[in-house]
C-alpha positions as CSV (number, residue, x, y, z in Angstrom):
1,M,-88.9,13.1,47.3
2,K,-92.0,11.2,48.4
3,K,-90.2,7.9,48.3
4,V,-87.4,9.3,50.5
5,A,-89.9,10.7,53.0
6,L,-91.8,7.4,53.1
7,A,-88.6,5.4,53.5
8,A,-87.5,7.6,56.4
9,A,-90.9,7.3,58.0
10,L,-90.9,3.5,57.7
11,L,-87.3,3.3,59.1
12,A,-88.3,5.5,62.1
13,A,-91.4,3.4,62.8
14,A,-89.3,0.2,62.6
15,S,-86.7,1.5,64.9
16,F,-89.3,2.7,67.4
17,Q,-91.0,-0.7,67.4
18,G,-87.6,-2.4,67.9
19,A,-86.8,-0.2,70.9
20,S,-90.3,-0.8,72.2
21,A,-89.9,-4.6,72.0
22,A,-86.5,-4.4,73.7
23,D,-88.0,-2.3,76.5
24,K,-90.7,-4.9,77.0
25,Q,-88.2,-7.5,78.1
26,C,-86.4,-5.2,80.5
27,Y,-86.5,-4.9,84.3
28,S,-86.7,-1.6,86.2
29,A,-85.1,-1.4,89.6
30,A,-88.6,-1.6,91.1
31,D,-89.3,-4.8,89.1
32,I,-86.1,-6.5,90.5
33,E,-86.9,-5.3,94.0
34,A,-90.4,-6.8,93.7
35,E,-89.0,-10.0,92.2
36,Q,-86.6,-10.4,95.2
37,A,-89.3,-9.7,97.7
38,I,-91.6,-12.3,96.2
39,L,-88.8,-14.8,96.0
40,F,-88.1,-14.4,99.7
41,Q,-91.8,-14.7,100.5
42,T,-92.2,-17.8,98.3
43,N,-89.1,-19.4,99.7
44,L,-90.5,-18.8,103.2
45,M,-93.8,-20.3,102.2
46,V,-92.2,-23.5,100.9
47,L,-90.0,-23.8,104.0
48,S,-93.1,-23.5,106.2
49,S,-94.7,-26.3,104.3
50,A,-91.7,-28.5,104.6
51,C,-90.9,-27.7,108.2
52,K,-94.3,-27.8,109.9
53,D,-93.1,-26.1,113.1
54,T,-92.3,-23.0,111.1
55,L,-95.9,-22.3,110.0
56,P,-96.4,-19.6,112.6
57,A,-93.3,-17.7,111.5
58,Y,-94.7,-17.6,107.9
59,G,-98.1,-16.6,109.0
60,E,-96.8,-13.8,111.2
61,F,-94.5,-12.6,108.4
62,R,-97.4,-12.4,106.0
63,L,-99.6,-10.6,108.5
64,R,-96.8,-8.1,109.4
65,N,-96.0,-7.5,105.7
66,K,-99.3,-7.9,104.0
67,D,-99.4,-4.4,102.4
68,A,-95.8,-4.7,101.2
69,I,-96.5,-8.2,99.7
70,I,-99.5,-6.9,97.9
71,S,-97.5,-3.9,96.6
72,Y,-94.8,-6.2,95.4
73,Q,-97.3,-8.6,93.7
74,N,-98.9,-5.6,92.0
75,A,-95.4,-4.4,90.8
76,M,-94.8,-7.9,89.3
77,R,-98.1,-7.9,87.6
78,D,-97.3,-4.5,86.1
79,H,-94.0,-5.9,84.9
80,F,-95.7,-8.8,83.2
81,R,-98.2,-6.4,81.7
82,R,-95.4,-4.3,80.3
83,T,-93.7,-7.4,78.8
84,G,-96.8,-8.0,76.8
85,S,-98.7,-10.5,78.9
86,R,-102.4,-10.6,77.9
87,N,-103.3,-11.7,81.4
88,A,-100.8,-10.3,83.9
89,Q,-102.5,-12.1,86.8
90,S,-102.2,-15.5,85.2
91,E,-98.6,-14.8,84.2
92,F,-97.8,-13.8,87.8
93,D,-99.5,-17.0,89.1
94,R,-97.5,-19.1,86.7
95,W,-94.3,-17.4,87.6
96,N,-94.9,-17.6,91.3
97,T,-95.9,-21.3,91.1
98,S,-92.7,-22.0,89.0
99,L,-90.6,-20.3,91.8
100,A,-92.3,-22.4,94.4
101,N,-91.7,-25.6,92.4
102,Q,-88.0,-24.8,91.8
103,I,-87.5,-24.2,95.5
104,S,-89.3,-27.4,96.4
105,L,-87.2,-29.4,93.9
106,K,-84.0,-28.0,95.4
107,Q,-85.3,-28.9,98.9
108,G,-86.3,-32.3,97.8
109,A,-82.7,-33.2,97.1
110,V,-81.9,-32.6,100.8
111,P,-83.2,-34.6,103.8
112,P,-86.1,-32.7,105.4
113,A,-84.3,-32.4,108.8
114,Q,-81.4,-30.8,107.1
115,V,-83.6,-28.4,105.1
116,C,-85.3,-27.3,108.3
117,Q,-82.0,-26.9,110.1
118,Q,-80.6,-24.8,107.2
119,A,-83.8,-22.6,107.3
120,T,-83.1,-21.4,110.8
121,E,-81.3,-18.2,109.7
122,M,-84.0,-17.3,107.2
123,L,-86.7,-17.9,109.7
124,K,-84.9,-15.7,112.2
125,L,-84.7,-13.0,109.6
126,A,-88.3,-13.3,108.6
127,S,-89.4,-13.0,112.3
128,T,-87.6,-9.6,112.4
129,L,-88.8,-8.1,109.1
130,D,-91.5,-5.4,109.3
131,A,-92.5,-3.4,106.2
132,K,-89.4,-1.2,106.3
133,G,-87.1,-4.1,107.0
134,F,-88.6,-6.2,104.3
135,R,-88.2,-3.4,101.8
136,D,-84.6,-2.8,102.8
137,Y,-83.9,-6.5,102.4
138,A,-85.5,-6.6,98.9
139,V,-83.6,-3.5,97.8
140,T,-80.3,-5.0,99.0
141,K,-81.0,-8.3,97.2
142,A,-82.2,-6.4,94.1
143,T,-78.9,-4.5,94.0
144,S,-76.9,-7.7,93.9
145,A,-79.2,-9.3,91.4
146,A,-79.4,-6.3,89.1
147,D,-76.7,-7.5,86.7
148,S,-78.6,-10.7,85.9
149,H,-81.5,-8.8,84.5
150,P,-81.8,-6.8,81.3
151,R,-82.2,-3.2,82.4
152,C,-84.8,-0.7,81.0
153,A,-83.3,2.3,79.1
154,K,-85.7,4.6,80.9
């Protein structure tokens, strides 16, 4: 009887650990929203670097949305913490730098004048986004990106 109870306990513990490990790699709706918001902000940052005349638009966007950006950064750090990162800040920094590098590489394949011309719509959008608009944008993007992320069971 003791062996059966011990085997049941070990099986329960193993299945709990398996579920826990799977949940660590998942994304909540808030995680995906934060990811999309940071992606927009990072894309805008890279564009402002490539298209010097857009620097004021990026600076104004950051000022207008400072609290939302900080909140989204905190949400991503929380996500990395839940996924097992020992240093969520470092993981966030690596991830954000990787995003910026990927965006820069894509832009590098296109002539700078064309990149800046194509950025017009994004810059117009960025100039209109306040905290509510930025959140609405991120929620909309997160909804369309949700299928590309493993979802949390909870």
